[in-house]
LONU-401320 format. One record per atom (N, C-alpha, C, O, CB): z, y negated, x negated; residue in one letter. Coordinates in steps of 0.05 Angstrom, whole numbers, padded with zeros to 5 digits, always signed. Each point is the difference from the previous one (the first is absolute). Glycine has a CB too. Layout:
<pts>
ZYXA ...
</pts>
This chain:
<pts>
-00010+00520+00196X +00001-00014-00026X -00025-00015-00004X -00021+00006+00010X +00051+00030-00029X -00028-00057+00002X -00023-00017-00007X -00005+00004-00029X +00017-00006-00017X -00006-00028+00053X -00035+00045-00043X -00006+00006-00027X -00012-00024-00014X -00021-00010+00008X +00013+00058+00004X +00021-00057-00033X -00008-00024-00015X -00004+00006-00029X -00001-00019-00016X +00025-00010+00049X -00027+00054-00041X -00004+00008-00028X -00030-00002-00007X -00017-00004+00018X +00057+00034-00016X -00046-00028-00028X -00028+00002-00008X -00010+00028+00005X +00009+00019-00012X -00002-00055-00023X -00026+00039+00053X -00011+00026+00007X -00028-00003+00012X -00005-00020+00014X +00052+00038-00006X -00065+00001-00015X -00027+00000+00011X -00001+00022+00022X +00006+00023-00006X -00026-00040-00038X +00012+00009+00068X -00001+00019+00022X -00029+00002+00011X -00012-00021+00006X +00060+00010+00006X -00058+00035-00011X -00027+00005+00011X +00002+00017+00025X +00010+00023-00002X -00030-00028-00044X +00010-00005+00068X -00002+00016+00025X -00025+00016-00001X -00022-00010-00006X +00048-00024+00032X -00024+00060-00020X -00024+00018+00003X -00001+00008+00029X +00015+00018+00009X -00012-00001-00058X -00021-00030+00064X +00000+00002+00029X -00022+00019+00009X -00023-00003-00007X +00041-00043+00011X -00010+00066+00012X -00018+00020+00011X -00016-00013+00022X +00011-00008+00021X +00020+00046-00033X -00058-00040+00008X -00017-00012+00021X -00020+00020+00011X -00023-00007+00006X +00028-00037-00028X +00003+00070+00023X -00018+00021+00008X +00000+00003+00031X +00016-00011+00014X -00008+00035-00058X -00028-00008+00053X -00002+00005+00029X +00023+00016+00011X +00007-00002+00024X -00056+00000-00029X +00062+00018-00012X +00023+00016+00010X +00024-00018+00006X +00016+00006+00017X -00031+00033-00044X +00016-00062+00014X +00021-00021+00007X -00009-00015+00025X +00016-00003+00018X -00004-00001-00067X -00037-00005+00050X -00009-00015+00023X +00008-00029-00002X +00017-00008-00015X -00015+00049+00043X -00016-00058-00012X +00005-00029-00001X +00028-00008+00008X +00012-00017-00013X -00060+00011+00022X +00059+00019+00011X +00026-00007+00010X +00022+00004-00021X +00016-00018-00005X -00031+00030+00051X +00015+00012-00058X +00020+00005-00021X -00005-00016-00025X +00019-00007-00014X -00013+00053+00033X -00031-00052-00024X -00006-00017-00023X +00012-00028+00004X +00011-00012-00019X -00054+00037+00011X +00041-00035+00032X +00013-00026+00006X +00030+00001-00004X +00012-00019-00010X -00049+00008+00042X +00049+00034-00024X +00029+00003-00004X +00007+00002-00029X +00021-00010-00009X -00018+00033+00053X -00020-00010-00060X +00004+00001-00029X -00001-00028-00012X +00017-00006-00017X -00038+00052+00015X +00002-00062+00010X -00001-00028-00009X +00025-00015+00008X +00010-00016-00016X -00060+00017+00019X +00059+00003+00021X +00024-00014+00010X +00024+00008-00017X +00016-00017-00008X -00035+00016+00054X +00021+00027-00053X +00022+00010-00017X -00001-00013-00027X +00020-00010-00010X -00021+00054+00035X -00023-00045-00037X -00003-00013-00026X +00008-00029+00001X +00013-00010-00018X -00050+00042+00006X +00028-00046+00033X +00007-00028+00003X +00030-00004+00003X +00012-00019-00012X -00056+00011+00032X +00057+00025-00005X +00029-00003+00004X +00015+00006-00026X +00020-00013-00006X -00025+00027+00054X -00005+00005-00064X +00013+00006-00025X -00002-00025-00019X +00019-00005-00015X -00029+00054+00020X -00012-00063-00003X -00003-00024-00016X +00022-00021+00006X +00006-00016-00017X -00056+00025+00015X +00061-00008+00026X +00022-00018+00007X +00024+00004-00017X +00017-00017-00004X -00034+00015+00050X +00020+00027-00057X +00023+00007-00017X -00006-00004-00030X +00016+00008-00017X -00001+00024+00053X -00038-00043-00042X -00008-00004-00028X -00003-00029-00007X -00012-00015+00015X -00011+00060-00014X +00032-00053-00025X -00002-00028-00009X -00027-00002-00015X -00001+00000-00024X +00052-00006+00020X -00072+00003+00020X -00027+00000-00012X -00005-00027-00014X +00002-00022+00012X -00019+00053+00024X +00011-00028-00062X -00003-00024-00018X -00013+00011-00025X +00006+00022-00008X +00035-00047+00028X -00058+00009-00033X -00014+00010-00024X +00018+00011-00022X -00007+00018-00014X -00028-00050+00024X +00059+00021-00012X +00019+00008-00021X +00020+00021+00009X +00016+00010-00016X -00021-00054-00004X +00004+00052+00046X +00019+00019+00010X -00015+00023+00013X -00011+00017-00014X +00045-00053+00022X -00035+00038+00018X -00014+00022+00013X -00029-00007+00006X -00006-00020+00012X +00049+00035+00009X -00061+00002-00031X -00029-00002+00006X -00008+00023+00018X +00010+00022-00003X -00019-00046-00041X -00009+00019+00062X -00009+00020+00020X -00030+00001+00000X -00014-00020+00000X +00055+00013+00028X -00052+00032-00027X -00029+00004+00003X -00004+00023+00020X +00019+00013+00009X -00028-00028-00056X -00016+00019+00055X -00006+00021+00020X -00026+00013-00005X -00020-00013-00005X +00047-00012+00039X -00027+00052-00032X -00025+00016+00000X -00001+00016+00026X +00020+00013+00007X -00020-00010-00058X -00022-00005+00065X -00004+00017+00024X -00017+00024-00009X -00020-00003-00014X +00023-00037+00046X +00004+00064-00022X -00015+00023-00007X -00008+00016+00025X +00015+00001+00019X +00007+00001-00064X -00045+00011+00044X -00009+00019+00019X -00018+00019-00015X +00010+00015-00017X -00006-00047+00058X -00030+00031-00036X -00019+00016-00016X +00000-00009-00029X -00004+00016-00018X -00024-00008+00059X +00032-00034-00045X +00001-00012-00027X +00021-00022+00000X +00004-00013+00021X -00053+00025-00030X +00061-00018-00014X +00020-00022-00001X -00015-00027-00001X -00021-00002-00011X +00054+00032-00012X -00020-00050+00035X -00011-00027+00000X +00023-00019-00006X +00020-00001+00014X -00057+00013+00019X +00033-00028-00054X +00021-00020-00007X -00002-00023+00020X -00020-00015+00001X +00017+00027-00050X +00024-00015+00065X +00001-00022+00019X +00008-00026-00013X -00013-00021+00004X +00025+00053+00032X +00009-00032-00053X +00006-00023-00016X +00018+00009-00024X +00017+00018+00003X -00020-00048+00038X -00001+00017-00063X +00014+00006-00025X +00028-00013+00000X +00006-00017+00017X -00049+00022-00042X +00059+00002+00006X +00028-00010-00001X +00001-00029-00007X +00021-00013+00004X -00006+00059-00016X -00036-00057+00000X +00001-00028-00007X -00017-00017+00018X -00006-00024-00006X +00013+00037-00041X -00015-00002+00070X -00017-00015+00019X +00015-00021+00016X -00010-00022+00004X -00019+00062+00000X +00054-00033+00005X +00015-00018+00017X +00028-00004-00012X +00013+00019-00009X -00039-00003+00050X +00035-00041-00040X +00024-00007-00015X +00025-00004+00018X +00022-00002-00010X -00052-00019-00023X +00026+00021+00060X +00023-00004+00017X +00002+00023+00021X -00020+00013+00005X +00016-00063-00012X +00027+00053+00018X +00004+00020+00021X -00018-00004+00024X -00012+00019+00010X +00059-00015-00025X -00050-00030+00023X -00016-00006+00024X -00029+00007-00005X -00014+00011+00018X +00045-00047-00006X -00041+00031-00036X -00028+00006-00007X -00005+00030+00001X -00020+00010+00011X +00018-00051-00039X +00021+00056+00017X -00003+00030-00001X +00001+00011+00029X -00017+00017+00006X +00039-00016-00051X -00003-00011+00061X +00002+00011+00028X -00026-00007+00016X -00009+00016+00016X +00059-00021-00019X -00060-00019-00001X -00024-00008+00015X -00024+00018-00008X -00016+00008+00016X +00033-00056-00013X -00019+00054-00030X -00022+00017-00009X +00003+00028+00010X -00020+00013+00007X +00017-00041-00048X +00028+00039+00042X +00004+00026+00011X -00010+00001+00029X -00013+00019+00008X +00053-00012-00039X -00033-00027+00047X -00008-00002+00028X -00030+00001+00003X -00011+00011+00019X +00052-00037-00009X -00056+00014-00029X -00029-00002+00002X -00014+00026-00010X -00025+00001+00003X +00029-00050-00009X +00011+00068-00004X -00013+00024-00011X -00013+00016+00023X +00014+00007+00019X +00020-00006-00057X -00059+00005+00035X -00016+00014+00020X +00001+00030-00004X -00002+00010-00023X -00028-00050+00028X +00033+00056+00016X -00001+00029+00000X -00028+00009-00009X -00020-00009+00011X +00056+00012+00025X -00037+00016-00055X -00025+00009-00011X -00009+00027+00011X -00024+00004+00004X +00035-00030-00045X +00007+00044+00046X -00007+00026+00010X -00012+00018-00022X -00008-00009-00021X +00000-00012+00065X +00007+00047-00038X -00010+00020-00019X +00019+00023-00003X +00019+00002+00016X -00043-00038-00041X +00019+00053+00006X +00018+00023-00004X +00024-00008-00017X +00001-00022-00011X -00040+00053+00014X +00059-00014-00004X +00025-00007-00014X +00000+00011-00028X +00008+00023-00005X +00017-00022+00049X -00035-00017-00063X -00002+00009-00028X +00022-00013-00017X -00005-00017-00016X -00045+00022+00022X +00074+00005-00001X +00024-00011-00014X -00002+00005-00030X +00006-00017-00016X +00022+00024+00057X -00037+00017-00048X -00003+00007-00029X -00019-00018-00014X +00005-00009-00023X +00004+00056+00034X -00032-00054+00002X -00019-00019-00012X +00013-00027-00003X -00005-00014-00020X -00033+00039+00040X +00054-00034-00001X +00014-00026-00002X +00019+00000-00023X +00003-00020-00015X -00008+00014+00064X +00020+00028-00053X +00019+00002-00023X -00015+00000-00027X +00010-00012-00019X +00022+00037+00049X -00056-00013-00031X -00016+00000-00024X -00010-00029-00006X -00002-00008-00023X -00012+00056+00031X +00009-00063+00013X -00007-00028-00003X +00023-00015-00013X -00005-00016-00018X -00025+00018+00059X +00054+00003-00033X +00024-00013-00012X +00002+00008-00029X +00006-00016-00017X +00018+00016+00061X -00030+00025-00050X +00001+00009-00028X -00021-00014-00017X +00006-00006-00024X +00011+00051+00039X -00040-00050-00004X -00022-00013-00015X +00005-00030-00002X -00003-00012-00022X -00029+00047+00037X +00039-00048+00007X +00001-00029+00001X +00028-00011-00005X +00003-00024-00006X -00040+00026+00038X +00058+00015-00029X +00027-00011-00002X +00007-00016+00024X -00011+00005+00022X +00008-00005-00072X +00020-00020+00047X +00007-00019+00021X -00017-00025-00005X +00008-00017-00016X +00040+00036+00021X -00070-00023+00010X -00017-00023-00005X +00015-00027+00003X +00012-00005+00021X -00051+00032-00005X +00038-00043-00037X +00014-00026+00001X +00029+00003-00007X +00015-00020+00002X -00047+00005+00032X +00041+00039-00042X +00028+00004-00007X +00006-00010-00028X -00017-00009-00015X +00018+00048+00045X +00025-00037-00037X +00009-00009-00026X +00002+00023-00020X -00009+00022+00005X +00034-00060+00018X -00012+00033-00045X +00001+00020-00021X +00020+00023+00006X +00012-00001+00021X -00024-00035-00054X +00014+00055+00015X +00016+00024+00005X +00030-00005+00003X +00014+00018+00009X -00050+00007-00034X +00045-00048+00016X +00029-00006+00003X +00008-00006+00029X +00024+00001+00006X -00024-00018-00053X -00019+00011+00064X +00005-00006+00028X -00002+00025+00016X -00021+00013+00000X +00004-00060-00005X +00038+00055+00020X -00001+00025+00016X -00023+00000+00020X -00006-00021+00012X +00056+00025-00018X -00062+00019+00009X -00022+00004+00019X +00008+00018+00023X +00012+00021-00004X -00046-00028-00033X +00029-00002+00062X +00008+00015+00023X -00025+00003+00018X -00012-00019+00008X +00060+00002-00010X -00054+00042+00008X -00023+00006+00018X +00011+00010+00026X +00016+00018+00002X -00045-00006-00041X +00021-00026+00061X +00009+00007+00027X -00023+00011+00016X -00018-00015+00008X +00055-00020-00010X -00038+00061+00006X -00022+00013+00015X +00008+00002+00029X +00021+00011+00007X -00035+00015-00048X -00002-00037+00059X +00005+00002+00029X -00023+00016+00011X -00023-00008+00002X +00047-00037+00000X -00017+00070+00007X -00020+00019+00007X +00011+00021+00020X +00024+00002+00003X -00047-00009-00048X +00004+00023+00057X +00009+00023+00016X +00002+00025-00017X +00008+00021+00010X -00029-00042+00031X +00014+00019-00067X +00002+00023-00018X -00019+00022+00005X +00004+00023-00009X +00043-00035+00006X -00069+00006+00017X -00020+00021+00007X -00025-00003-00017X -00022-00004+00010X +00040+00006+00037X -00014+00001-00073X -00021-00004-00019X -00020+00023+00001X +00007+00023+00005X +00024-00049-00034X -00057+00019+00023X -00021+00020+00000X +00000+00016-00026X -00011+00022-00001X -00016-00051+00031X +00038+00019-00051X +00001+00013-00026X +00028+00001-00011X +00019-00009+00012X -00066-00006-00020X +00049+00026-00016X +00026+00003-00013X +00010-00027-00011X -00015-00016-00011X +00003+00063-00002X +00038-00051+00016X +00012-00025-00009X +00021+00006-00023X +00010-00019-00012X -00017-00001+00057X +00013+00045-00049X +00022+00008-00018X -00003-00011-00028X +00018-00013-00011X -00012+00054+00038X -00029-00035-00040X -00004-00008-00028X -00001-00030-00004X +00014-00011-00016X -00038+00054+00009X +00006-00057+00022X +00000-00029-00004X +00026-00014+00007X +00008-00019-00013X -00056+00021+00023X +00063+00008+00010X +00026-00012+00006X +00020+00004-00023X +00015-00018-00007X -00023+00027+00056X +00007+00015-00061X +00018+00006-00023X -00007-00019-00023X +00018-00010-00014X -00014+00058+00029X -00030-00052-00020X -00009-00017-00022X +00008-00029+00004X +00008-00014-00019X -00046+00045+00011X +00036-00040+00033X +00009-00028+00006X +00030-00003-00006X +00008-00019-00012X -00044+00015+00048X +00052+00024-00027X +00029-00002-00005X +00006+00003-00030X +00020-00012-00009X -00012+00031+00055X -00023-00003-00060X +00005+00004-00029X -00005-00026-00015X +00011-00004-00022X -00024+00051+00026X -00002-00065+00007X -00005-00026-00013X +00022-00020+00006X -00002-00024-00008X -00047+00032+00012X +00070+00001+00010X +00023-00017+00004X -00001-00015+00027X +00017-00017+00005X -00014+00012-00053X -00022+00011+00065X -00002-00014+00026X +00018+00015+00020X +00000+00024+00002X -00047-00039-00012X +00063-00001+00024X +00017+00011+00022X -00017+00001+00025X -00012-00020+00008X +00055+00003-00029X -00044+00041+00034X -00017+00004+00023X +00017+00004+00025X +00016+00019+00001X -00053+00000-00030X +00033-00036+00049X +00011+00004+00027X -00022+00010+00018X -00023-00010-00001X +00058-00026-00006X -00028+00055+00025X -00019+00010+00020X +00011-00006+00027X +00021+00010+00007X -00038+00026-00038X +00003-00052+00047X +00008-00007+00027X -00018+00014+00020X -00024-00005+00001X +00042-00041-00017X -00006+00063+00033X -00015+00015+00019X -00006-00017+00025X +00018-00014+00010X +00003+00056-00027X -00045-00040+00027X -00009-00015+00024X -00012+00020+00019X -00011+00021-00008X +00003-00064-00018X +00010+00037+00052X -00011+00017+00021X +00014+00027+00000X +00024+00000+00004X -00069-00023-00008X +00031+00046+00000X +00012+00026-00001X -00005+00012-00028X -00018+00015-00003X +00012-00008+00054X +00023-00014-00070X -00006+00005-00028X +00003+00030-00008X +00015+00015+00012X +00000-00061-00021X -00030+00053-00012X +00004+00026-00013X +00020-00004-00022X -00007-00010-00022X -00041+00025+00033X +00073-00008-00005X +00022-00007-00018X -00002+00013-00027X +00008-00012-00020X +00020+00007+00060X -00038+00030-00042X -00001+00013-00026X -00017-00015-00020X +00007-00001-00024X -00001+00045+00047X -00028-00056-00014X -00016-00016-00018X +00014-00026-00008X -00001-00007-00024X -00041+00026+00045X +00055-00032-00003X +00014-00025-00006X +00023+00006-00020X +00004-00016-00018X -00016-00003+00063X +00025+00041-00042X +00021+00007-00019X -00011+00007-00027X +00012-00006-00021X +00015+00023+00058X -00051-00006-00038X -00013+00008-00025X -00009-00025-00016X +00001+00001-00025X -00016+00042+00046X +00007-00064-00008X -00010-00024-00014X +00023-00019-00008X -00004-00016-00018X -00040+00021+00042X +00066-00004-00009X +00022-00020-00005X +00016+00007-00025X +00000+00022-00009X +00002-00030+00059X +00012-00013-00060X +00018+00004-00022X +00025+00014+00008X +00006+00002+00024X -00024-00044-00044X +00032+00053+00001X +00026+00013+00004X +00022-00020-00001X -00002-00019-00015X -00016+00063-00004X +00040-00040+00033X +00004+00019+00022X -00016-00008+00025X +00000-00023+00008X +00046+00034-00026X -00059+00009+00030X -00018-00007+00022X +00015-00011+00024X -00012-00014+00016X -00019+00050-00032X +00056-00029+00019X +00015-00010+00024X +00003-00031-00002X +00005-00012+00021X +00020+00056-00017X -00029-00055-00027X +00001-00029-00003X -00028-00013-00001X -00002-00025+00002X +00046+00030-00027X -00064+00011+00022X -00027-00010-00004X -00020+00008+00022X -00023-00009-00001X +00033+00009-00048X -00002+00016+00068X -00017+00007+00023X +00013-00011+00025X +00023+00006+00006X -00040+00037-00029X +00001-00059+00037X +00011-00014+00024X -00019+00004+00023X -00023+00009-00003X +00046-00043-00026X -00014+00026+00053X -00017+00003+00024X -00002-00028+00013X +00020-00012+00007X -00006+00060+00000X -00039-00056-00002X -00004-00027+00012X -00002+00002+00030X -00001-00021+00013X -00022+00007-00054X +00021+00037+00052X +00000+00003+00029X -00027-00005+00012X -00018-00012-00012X +00065-00002+00012X -00051+00024+00025X -00026-00003+00013X +00002-00020+00023X -00020-00005+00014X +00009+00052-00026X +00034-00059+00016X +00003-00019+00022X +00001-00029-00011X -00021-00010-00008X +00046+00045+00036X -00002-00047-00028X +00002-00028-00009X +00008-00002-00029X +00013-00020-00009X -00001+00007+00055X -00020+00033-00062X +00007+00001-00028X +00029+00005-00006X +00016+00006+00019X -00053-00037-00027X +00044+00030-00017X +00027+00007-00008X +00020-00021+00007X -00006-00023+00004X -00013+00049-00041X +00044-00017+00040X +00022-00018+00007X +00010-00015-00026X -00010+00006-00022X +00024+00024+00061X +00004-00049-00034X +00010-00016-00023X +00010+00017-00023X -00003-00008-00023X +00015-00028+00056X +00001+00058-00027X +00012+00016-00021X -00020+00011-00019X +00006+00004-00024X +00029+00008+00055X -00060-00006-00022X -00020+00011-00017X -00009-00021-00020X -00004+00006-00024X -00011+00025+00061X +00011-00056-00028X -00008-00021-00018X +00022-00004-00022X -00006-00004-00023X -00021-00018+00060X +00052+00023-00028X +00022-00004-00019X +00001+00022-00020X +00004-00005-00024X +00022-00018+00059X -00030+00048-00026X +00000+00023-00018X -00022-00002-00021X +00004+00005-00023X +00016+00024+00059X -00044-00036-00027X -00022-00001-00018X +00002-00023-00019X -00004+00003-00024X -00024+00017+00059X +00036-00044-00026X +00002-00023-00018X +00024+00004-00019X -00002-00009-00023X -00018-00020+00058X +00041+00043-00026X +00022+00005-00017X -00008+00019-00023X +00008-00003-00023X +00024-00004+00061X -00048+00028-00031X -00010+00019-00020X -00019-00014-00019X +00000+00006-00024X +00006+00032+00057X -00022-00056-00023X -00018-00015-00017X +00015-00015-00021X -00007+00000-00023X -00025-00005+00061X +00054-00008-00030X +00017-00015-00019X +00012+00018-00020X +00004-00007-00023X +00005-00027+00058X -00001+00058-00027X +00015+00018-00018X -00017+00010-00023X +00011+00009-00020X +00016+00005+00059X -00054-00015-00038X -00016+00010-00022X -00007-00022-00020X -00012+00006-00021X -00007+00028+00052X +00028-00058-00026X -00006-00022-00018X +00017+00003-00025X +00021+00013+00001X -00034-00044+00037X +00004+00019-00059X +00014+00003-00026X +00028-00012+00002X +00004-00021+00011X -00048+00020-00035X +00064+00015+00012X +00028-00010+00000X +00003-00025-00018X -00018-00005-00017X +00034+00052+00027X +00006-00061-00007X +00006-00022-00017X -00014-00026+00008X +00000-00019-00016X +00006+00052-00020X -00017-00034+00060X -00012-00024+00009X +00021-00022+00004X +00021+00006+00012X -00057+00020+00011X +00032-00049-00034X +00021-00021+00002X +00004-00010+00028X +00022-00005+00009X -00033-00008-00056X -00011+00011+00061X +00002-00009+00028X +00002+00024+00018X -00011+00021-00007X -00014-00063-00003X +00040+00041+00032X +00003+00023+00017X -00027+00010+00011X -00017-00016+00009X +00062+00000+00004X -00050+00042-00015X -00025+00012+00010X +00000+00001+00030X -00021-00002+00012X +00016+00028-00055X +00028-00021+00055X +00001+00003+00029X +00021-00018+00012X +00023-00001-00009X -00038+00049+00004X +00007-00062+00025X +00018-00018+00015X +00000+00009+00029X -00019+00011+00010X +00010-00049-00042X +00031+00032+00046X +00002+00007+00029X -00023-00011+00016X -00009-00023-00005X +00058+00025+00001X -00059+00014+00022X -00023-00009+00017X +00009+00002+00029X +00012+00020+00008X -00046-00004-00042X +00028-00036+00049X +00006+00001+00029X -00018+00021+00013X -00022+00005-00010X +00036-00053+00010X -00006+00061+00022X -00016+00021+00012X -00028-00009+00007X -00004-00022+00009X +00046+00042+00009X -00061-00002-00024X -00028-00006+00007X -00004+00006+00029X +00007+00022+00010X -00022-00011-00057X +00003-00030+00061X -00004+00004+00029X -00028+00010+00006X -00007+00003+00024X +00040-00040-00016X 
</pts>
C-alpha cells in the first residue's frame, strides 16, 4: 500500500556497537525502502530520524526535507555512531522533545524503532509514556533481536506492530506492505482523499 494520509513518522535507529556497521546499513536500507511506500510531502507524510546509542542524536527533523528523494538521500548519508544501546534514554528524548519539526496533535504520530532490542537499561516506563501520549510505536527487529523487549515497547496488538527486518538482504516485499498498511490504518478516519493507494512491489 502507498500511504498518502497526513501523518508524522519518526525513525528511531539503533546505532550501537551491538548492531554493528553492517546491520546499521541494513537498517538504513529498510528505512529507505519503507519511504518508497510513503507519499512524502509537507502536507501529507513527513519523516524524521533520530539515531541512538549511548545518547540520542537528531539526524534530521520532520520539516528538514520535503520530498521522498531528499529523505532517502539523507538516510543514506547517515553515519554509524557506535556506543551502548540506551533505548530507554532515546525514548525519554522523544518524551522531552516530541517529534522535532512535527505538526500539531491532530496529526497522527508514528514512531518506528529499528533495533536489536538489547538495551542496557529499562525501556518499559518511557515506552508506556510515549504510547500514552497517543503515539503508535512499531518495533522492527534487526540482526538477532531480543523479542521480549521489542514486544514491550511496541503498540498493541504486538503481532501487528513487531516486525523482523532480517539479517541478510532485509525484509521482503510483504513486510513493507504490512508496515505501510498498518501506518495508514492509524490515520484519522474521514479523510476525503484515499489514505492508501495500491503500490507496485518494492524491488
